[in-house]
N, C-alpha and C positions, 0 to 999 in steps of 0.2 A: 508048596504054598508060599514059603519064604522067598523062594526064587522068583515067583510071580510078583510078589509084593515089591521085591528089590527092583525088578525090571520096570514095574509101574512107577516107582519112585524116581528112577533114572529118567524115564520118559517125561514125567511131570516136571522135573528140574530142567531138562532140556527145553521143554516148552516155555518155561518161565524165562530161561536165558534167551531164547529166540525172540520172545515178546519184548524183553528189555532191550535187546539189540535193535529190534525194529523201532522201538520208541526212541532209542538213542540216535538212530539214523535220522528219524523224523525231526528230532530236536536239533540235530547238527546240520540239517539242510541249510544251504546258504540263504542269507537274506541281505538286502541292500538298504542302506539308510540314505535318504535324500534330504538335503537341507533346502527349505523354502522360506520365504520372508513373511508370509501372512497366511491366515486361514481362509479357505474358500467360504463364500457366503452360503453355499448349499452344496450337497452332493446328490441332490435329486436332479436328474438330467433335464427335467421340465422347468427347473428353476435356475440352474447354474448358468451364469453368464459372465462372471468375472474371470480374469485370466487364470487365477490359481485353480479354480474349479475346471475350467475348460481344458487346462493342460493335463489334469488327472483323469478326466472323464473317459477318454478312449480306452484306458486300461480296464475299465469296468463295464462301460455302456457303449458299445459300438453302435453306429447308426446304419441306416440303409446305404449311405454313401459316406465317403471320406475325401479329404483333399489329397490328391496325388502329388508326386514330386514336382510336376509342372503347375501345381496349384489348381488343376482342373478336377472336378468331381469324378471319382471312380467308385465302382461298386464295392461295398463292404459286406453287409448282411444280405445284400441282393446278389443273386447268381447271375441273372440277366434281366433286362427290361426292354420294353418296346413302347415307343411314342406313337400312338395312333394318329393323333393330330396335335394342334398346338395347345390343347387343353386336356388331353386324355393320355394316361400312362397305364401300362400293365407291368407289375413287378412280380418276379419269381424269386422267392427267398432261397438261400443256400440250404440244402437238406442237412438234417442231423445237427443243426446248431442248437446248443442247449444252454438254458439258464443255469445259474450256480446251484440250484436245487435239483438239477438233473432233468427237468421238464424241457421238452423240445419247443423251440421257437415256432410260432405259427402266425399266419396272417391276422388272426384275431388279436394277438398281442400288439401288432403294429397299429391296427385300427383303434384299439382301446387306448393306447398311449397317445396317439394324435388327438383323439376325441377328448381325452382328459385335460388337454391344454385349455379347454373352455370351462372346466368344472368350477363351480362357485367355491371360492376360498383358495384355489390354487394360485391365482394371480400370476400366471406364467408370463415371462417376457417373450415367450414364443407363441403367444396366442394368435398372432397374425397368420402363422402357418396354417392353423386350423381354419381360420376365417377365409382363407383363399380357396378352400376345397368345397366343392358343391356336393360331392358324393364319394364315399369310400365303400367299395363293394368287395366282399370276399368271394373269390372264384373257386377256391379250393383251400386245402390245409396250408399251403405255402404260396398261394397266388392271390394277388390283390389288385383291384382296379381303382385308379384315382382319377376323378374328373375335377378340373379346376373351374372356378367361376369365370375366369378370363385367363388369357395367356399370361404366364408368369415365368420370365427367363431364369430367375435364380432358384427354381424349385428343387433341383437336384442337390444344390449346395446346402439348402436348408434342411434336406432330409438326412443330415448328419446327426439329427436328434437321437439320443440314446433311447433304446426301447426297453420297456418294463414288462413283466408278466401282466396279462390282462386283469387278473384279480387284484393285483397291486395298484395298477393304474386307476382302477375304478373305486378304490377306497377313498372315503371322504375325510377320514381322520389324518392327522399329521403322523408321518412315519419316521421312525428312527433310521439313521443312515444304514445300520446293519440289516434292516428289513428290505432295503432296496437291492434287488437282484438284477444283474445284467448278464449278458452272454459273452463278456470279454474274458481275457485270460486271468483276471483277478476279480475277487469279490471284496466288499468292505468288511473287515473284521471289527474295527472299532474306530471311533472318531471322538477325540477330546478337543473341541474348538479352542484354537489358540495354542494348542500344545502338540498334538500328534494325530496323524491319520495312519492307520495300519491296513494295508491290503494283503490278503492271503490268496494263494494260488486257487483258482477255480478248477477243481478236480474234474468238473464236467465239461471243461472247455473243449471245443471240437477241433481246435488248431494244435500246433506243436506245443508240447508241455513246456511251460516256462522254466528256466533254470532256477530262478529265485523262488523260494517258498513264500517269502514275505517281502513286501516293499514298505518300509516305514518312512513316512514323510514327517520329519521333525520341523516344527514351525519356529524359526529363529529370526525375529525381526531385525536384530542388529547385525550389520554386515561383518564387523570384525569378529563377533562371536561365532558367526557361521563359518568364517574362514578358519578360525582357530580350531573349530570342531573338525573341519576337513583335514587340516594339517596334522591333528592328533590321531586321525583315523576313526573318530567317533561317527562321522558321516562319510559317505563315499563319493558323493557327487553334488555339485551345485551348478546352477546356470544363471544367466543374466537375471537381475542386475548384480554385477560384481564390481567392487570399487576399482576403477581404472588404475589408481596408484599402486594397487597390490599385484597387478598382472605380471610385471617384470619379475618380482620376487617369486610368484607362484610358478612361473616358467622355469625357474632355476631349481625347483624342488624335485629331486630325482624320484620321489614317490608319486608325483602327480602328472597328469596329462592335461594340457590346455588345448581345446578345440575352438577355432574361430572361423566365422564365415560372414559375408555381407548379409545383413538382415533386412526384414521388411516391417519390423515393429516400429510404429510411428508415435513419437512423443510430441505433445502439443501443450500450448497454454490455452485453457478454456476461459471464455468470458460469459458472465451473466448478462444476456442481452436485454434484460428488463431493468438492470441497475441504472439509476438516474445518470450516473457518470459514464458508465461503459457502453450504454446504448448509443452514445455519440461516436460515429465512425471516425472522426478526426482523433479522438482519444485513443481508439484502438490502433489507428495508423501510427500515432506518436509512440505508443508502447512498442509496436513492431520495429520502428526505427531505433528506439532506445536500447533494445536488447542486442548485445553483441554475441551472437550464437557461435561464431568462429572462436572467440576467446574461450567460451565455456567448453566447446568441443576439444580444443587444443590443450587447455590447462586442466580442467576438471575431469574430462572424459578421456584424456590422453589419446585422442584421435581414434577412439573406438566407436565413433558415430559419424554420420555424414549429414550435412545440412539438408533439410527438407523444405520444399515449397508446396507440397501437395500431400494429401493423405496417402494416395497410391504411390508406391515406390517406382523408380524407373524400370524395374524388372517387370512391372505389370502391363498387360496388354492394353489397358485403358488409360495409361499414364499420359498426361498432357504437359509437355515441357514449357509451353509458352503461356505462363501465367504471371500475374503481378508479383514482384519480389520486393522485399523490404530490407535493404542493406542497412548496416549499422550507420546511423547518421544522427547524432545527438542534436545538432543544430536544427535539422528538419523536425525532429521530435518536439523541441521547444517551440518552434514556430507553429506547429500544428496544435499544440496545447493552448497557445495564445489565441489562435483562431477559434478554438473550441469554447472559448470563454473562461479559461482557467489560467490567467496570467500569473507569472512568478511574482509573489508579493514583495520580495526583497532582493532580487538579483542573485548574487552569490551567497546571500545570507542563509540562516538556518530555517527560515519559514518555507513551507511547502505549498504546492498548489491544491492538493487534496490527498486523502489517505485511502489506501486499499488494503483489504484483508486477503491474504494469499494462503490457500489451504493445500497441504501436501501430506504425504504419509510420514511415518516415523523411520523410514529407511534413510540411513545416514547420507547416502549419495544423493537422494532426492532432496533432503534438507539442504545440503551444500548447493545444489543447483538452484533451489528456491532462494537461498540467501544471496547467491551471485546475481540472479535476475533482480532481486529486490535492490541490491546495491547499484546496479546499472540504472534502474528506474529512479532511484533517489538523485542521481546525477542530473536528471532533467526536471527535478522538482516534485516527483511523486513519492510520497511517503508510503512504505509498505510494511505491514505487519505479517510476518511468516508464522503460520500456525501449523505445527505438525501433529497429526491426529492418528490414532489407531486405525488400521485399515477399515474395519467395519463401520466405525463412526464416520470416517472420511467418505466412504462409498455412500452411506445413507444421506449425508449432507449434500453430496453432489447430485444424487438422484432426486432429492427434494428441492433442488434449486437454492439451497442454503449456502451460497458462496458468492464472492465477487470474481476472483480469479483462482484457478487451480491448474496443476499439471498432472496429466495422466498419460498412459500409453495404450494405444490400440494394438493388440497382439495378433500377428498372423492374418493380416487383411488379405482375403482371397477374392471375395465377390464384391464388385463395385456397388452393388445394391446397398452396401453399408451407408452410402450417401442418403438413402431414404431413411434408414434407421436413425441416423444422427441428425439430419437437417430438415426433414419434412416437418412442417408446422404442426401436424397432428401426431407426430411420432414422439410423444412425451412419455417420460417414465411413468409407470413401469412397463408399458407396452413397447416403448422405443427408448432411444438413448439421446434424444434432443434435450440434453440436460441444461443447456444455456437458453432454452426457449427462443431459439432463432426462428424468424418467420420471413419468408420471401416467396411471393406467389409464383414467380418464374421458376425458382428452384423446385417448388411443389410440382409444378407442371412437368418439368423435365425429369425429375427422379421417378415420377409416377409413369411417365411415358416409357422410360428405360426399362421398367419392370415388365412391360407387356410386349416389348420389342424382341423378336427372336433373332434377327440378323445382327451378327456381332459388329459389323462395320457401322451399322446405324447406331448401335448402342455406344460404340466408341465415340462417335460424333456428339451424341447427347452428353456423355460424361465429360467430353472436352469442354463443352459449354458450362457444365456444372462446376468444374474445377476453376474455370476462369472467373465465374461469378463469385464463388466462395473466396477466392484469393483477393478479390476486391472488397468483399463485405467483411472479411476477417471475423467470423464467429469463433474460429479457432485461429491461433497463430501457430503455424507449423514450426517445429523446432528441429528435429533430426530423426533419422532412421538409425536405430541402434544396431551395432554389430552383434550377431548371435555368438555367445561365448559359453562354453561349459568347461568346468574344471573337475576332474574326476581322479579317483584312485587309479594308478597306472595298471592295476590288474584287470580293470573293467574293459572288456572287449565287446564290440558290436553295438555300442551306443551311438545313435545318430540324433542330432537335434531335429525336432519336428518343425514344420514351417511356422507354427505359432508357439513354439516352446513346449509342445506336447511331449509327455514322457512315454509315449507309446512304445518306443524301441527297447525300453527296459524289459518288455516281455520276451525279447529275443536275445538280449545281452547276457553276458556271463562273466564270471571271474576267471582269469587265467589260472589253470591248475598248477 
C-alpha cells in the first residue's frame, strides 16, 4: 500500500512540475512592443477610420479583400469570386476560417456586418458601402451574392471592411473592445485609451501560427520619449513619423535596423472653405506661394519627403502630372493678398493683414512643421497662432469643421475614389471626409461619374480633370509625400512596411534566436 501511495505522490508531483513548466513556457513566449504616437479613435472595424486604427485593424479584422503589393485589391477572406455583370458579384469564402472564439466564419457574418453599417446609433463612416448595395443574398454557408444599385468601380477595395460575428454585429449596445472578435491572427486582449493596446494570439486562427504571443502597442505621443524607449529596448519597433534629425544617429546604433522606402502617404494643409477669409481663392493662392516647401523638406525633414502637387503619388496609375503648381514666391503672395482686399497696413512694420488659427497634433515634428509654416506666412503679413492639440481633440475639431487651417496626412492612398470621399459636396463628416466643406458642381459630377465607370482608361481621364480642378481651387494645399521609415530592434526579422503603414507583417515576423 505504501508503495502505491509513493508512486501516486511521485506522479502527482510530476504532473505539477509539467503544469508549471507549461505555464512557464506560456509566460515566456515572445512578445513584441510597438511604439505609436496616438490612440485610435475606435477598434470597431465599422467605426475605425483614422490612421492609427487602420494600421492595427488587419491584425484582428481581415476583410474580404486587401491591398496587394501593387495596391490592387486581392482576395483575403474570399477564396474566389465571380463578377456576373457590372452590378452583380458572387463571393466564395475561404473554408475553415475561424473567429477568435472558435466559431467558423460564414456568409451570414459578412451579411450582418455590412447591414449593421446602417444601424441606428452606429454612425459608421462606412455607411455608404451599405447604401450602394441593393441586395445581399446568402447562397450557402460560405457563398454570398451581392447586387449593387448601380455600377461601382471601387467596390472590391471597399470590401476590406473587417468582419464581425453576426450576433456581435447585430447588437445595439456599445461594445467593449475586448468583445469585438475577428478572424485575424490576433484578438484584442485589452485597450486603455491613451496608454496601451494589447493584442494576444488568436489560437483559432486558420493561418500559420504567429511567433509573437502578444503585441503591445504603447501610446507615446512625444517623439523623443518614443525614441529613447526604443534605444533602451523598452519597445522594439516604431515607424513614421520619426524625427528626421535623429535618423543619422539611429542608423549608427548597432542594436537597431532602419528601413526606408519611397512612400505614398500624403501630407497637406487643409482650409476651411466656409471661413470668411479663406473662402477667397486669392488668399489660398497667396498662402500656397508663401510656403517654402523645399526649405521645410530639406531642413526639418532632412530630405525624407518629396514635394507633392497632387494627392495621388507619381506611383499611382491615375496620377496626373500636368497640374497647377505654386512655387515659393513671397512677392506674388503679397500681391495676391493685396488683390484679395487685405493690404499690408504698415509695409515692413509689425502690423499684419489678418490672423489665422493653425491646428496640429502634439507630435513634436508636426509642431515644428506648423511653426515653420507660420513663420513663412508671417513674412507676407499673415499672423498665425499655432495650436497643438491632443489627437482625439484635434480629430473631433477637424471633423466638426472647427478650424481655419490644419495639417494632416492621408495614409496609404490606394483607390482614387478617395476624391469623392474628400471633395464631393455631400461627403461631409461623419459620412465622408469633406472636412473643409468644399463645394464644386463640376467636381461632384466628375467624382460621381468615376465611381460608375468600369473602364480604367476612362477613369484615368476623369481623375486627370479632377486633379487639375482641385489644383486650381486649392481646397487642400499639397505639401509632400513622406518616405516610409521603420526603426526596429535588429533581432526582428521578416517585418515589412505595409502600403499604408499597416502592422500586418508582425503576424509573420519573429526575433532572431
